[in-house]
N, C-alpha and C positions, 0 to 999 in steps of 0.2 A: 550285785548292785539290787535293791531290793527296791521296788517303787510303790506309792501309795494305791490302795484299793480301787480308786477314780481311774486309773491310768493304765493303759495295756498298749505293749508293742508288740504287734505281730509279723512275724516273718515267715511269706509265704514263700520261701526260696527251698529249691532243692539243695543237697550238699554236693559237690564235686567229687567224684571217684578221687581224684587224683586229692594226696594227703597237702601238699603245699597248696593247692589251690584252696580247698577247704577252710586249710587252717587263715588264708587272706580273707577270704569272705567272712568266716567267724569273727577275726577281728576287726574290721570293715563294721560289721554290724556291732560288735561291743563298743567301737568309738560313737555311731551316734547313738549307742545305748547311754554313754559317759556324757553325751553334751544334755540328755534329758534328766540323768542322774543328780548333773551340777544344778539345773533348773527346778528340781525337786527339793534339792537341798538348800537353795537358794546362793550358791557357793561359786565364785567366778575363779577362783583358785581349788577347787575341786582336783584329788589327786588322779580320779577315776580317768579323765579325757587326757589328765596327762601322761598317763602310764600308756593308753591307747594311741598316742600322736607324738611324732617327733618334735624335740624341743627347736624352735624355731621356724618351724614351716609354718607352710600356711593354714595346714589341716588344725594345729593347734592353737593358731590365731584364731579361724574362724569358730572354732568352737568356743574359746574365751568369750568373744564377739556376740555370741546367740545366745548364752548363759549371762551375760550383763545386760541384757537386750531384757529380758524378761526378768530380771532383780531391780534394773532403774524402773520399769514400768509398774513395778508390784503385781507383777502376775507369775504364776507355776499354770503347771500344764495339767490338761483332765481329759478322758475321751480315750478314744482307740488311734492309733497309728498303723496302716498295713502297708507292709514293703514284699515288694515282688519282683519278676521280672530280671534275678538275680545274672551276674554273668563276671565272669573271672577270666582274665588273658594274663597267662603268667610270661614274662619276659625272661628270654630264652635262657638267661645266665640263672633263673629259677629264683634271684634275691629280690626282684619287683614284680608287681602283679597291679594291674588296672580291675579294679573291682567297680560295677553299677549296678544301680538297682533303681526302682521306682517305691515313691512313697505317696503314697496315697494318705493325706487328713482332712478327708470328707467328715470323719465324725471324732476330729480331734481340736480340744479349744483351748484357751489359755482363760486362766481362773485369777480371779484380784484374790492376795494371798491373805491382806485382812478380810473383806466382806464374806470370802468363799464365792463372789457370784461368777457363774460361768457365762464369760463372752462367746454366746454363740453366734454363729456367722451362716450367712445363706451358701448352699452348695455351689460352687464355681468352678473355672477353671483354675485358679489361683488355690485351690484346695492340693494340687497336684505338684511334685517335683521328683527331677529325676538329678539324681547323685551319681558322680564319679570320681572315686578315692584311688589314690595313688597309695598305695602299702608297700612296705618295706621290711623285708626279714632282720629280725634282731640281730645283731651279731653278739650281742648277749645273752638272750634269753632265747633257748632253743624253740622253735616253734612259734614262737613268737610274733607276729606284724603289728607294726604302727605304721598310721595314717600320716603321710609325709604332706600331699596334697589334697583337696578337695576341689571340687567343680559343684555347684549347685545350679540346674538350670529350674527357674519359677515357669509355674504355669506350663506345666510340662502334658501337655494333652494326650502325648504318648502314652500316657502312665493310665489313662484313664480304663476303667475294666471294660 
């Protein structure tokens, strides 16, 4: 997934030493990358988020809704999103994991597709989100994890640096 030069996703998250935990975290990161990829491509049916999410799951529905909101508004994205405080809790069976992290959007903005006008906002608690994503190990592709369920807490002040 390649992004426009005016957009960056920075993951300040240490990779776990456990291979399964590291894979679940990496694909949770890829899931949120894929949402932004769909937004920059202006495609609510983009294959990337579908690849990193379970068909029919709430995570896939969330991704599509996020992308569609931007498309319907005539916006894309610009700036920097910073992700930090990553945690992975692997289920006892090793087939599911709960991945959580913080998202700092204080330097991340919408941008009008037609005019290229950046929609800057004043910094506020609304810039912080806490993601909790349930990841499931793929039955078909070894090492691949897909997002099944996602919960996003807005105004997550615990995520302020």
